N, C-alpha and C positions, 0 to 999 in steps of 0.2 A: 410356478410363477407366483401364485397367491402367497406361498410361504415366503418367498423373497420380498414381496411387497410388504408383508406383515412385519418382517424383520427390519426392513428399511424404514418403516414408519415409526419405529421405536427409537431410532437414533436421534439423540439430542444434537442440534446444530453446534452447541458449544464444544462437544467432544470432537466434532469434525474440525473445528477451528484449531483446537489444541493439537490434534493429530498433525495438522499441517504446520503450525507455527512453532511448536516445541523443538523440533529438530533445528530450525533456523535460529532459535535462541540458544541452543546448546553449542552450535557451531556458527557463530554470527559473522558470516562473510556475505558481501553483496554478490548477487547473482549476475549472470551475463545478459539478462534481458533488459528490463527498463529501470532497474534500481539505480544505476549511475545517472541515467537521464533524468530521473525524478529528482535526485539530489542536486544535479547541476541546474535544472530549471527552478527548483525551489530557492536555491541560493541567488540566482539571477533575478528572481521576482522581488527581492528586497529593494532593488534599485527602481523597478517599475511594477508595482503591484497590480496596476490596471491592465498590464499585459496579459494577465490570466484570462481576461474577458475577450480575447481574440481567438479566431479559429486557427488551429494548428494545420497549416496548409499541407504539409508533407504527410500527415496522417488523416486529415479530414475530421479531426476531433474538436469538440467544443465542450470542455469540462472545467469551467472556471472555479467552481467551489472545490473541486478535487485538488487543483493546484494551490489554492489558498490554504487548504488543509495541510498539504505537504510543506508549504512555506511555514506554517505555524509549527509543525513538528520539527522542521529543520532549525527554526529560530530558537526553539526551546532546548533541543538536544544536540544540535550540530550534526556532524556526519557519523554518528554512532549507528552501527548496524543493529545492535540490540534494541536501541530506542526506535529505530525505523520499523523493525518487525514487531515490537510490542504495540506500536501505534497501529500497524496493519491488523494485528490480531484483535485489538479493541474495536476497530471499525466494524 
């Protein structure tokens, strides 16, 4: 167990991010989870940006700055899967 913890403590978080993001950048398609919802909400926020400061009743979430970040990425890059995952990796 100590050996495993020693090995895990040497892993750089940047390598973990690259391990997850690089396959998505090689095959840039949106997934089935929240990717489409994020893009649809980001596009809708251009009409009412203050709507990001309301509670999402169906999920019980309040994440206004996350939605504003996604709105910014969508505004700069559009509906590009590569740009979406690059932005996620930089986060």
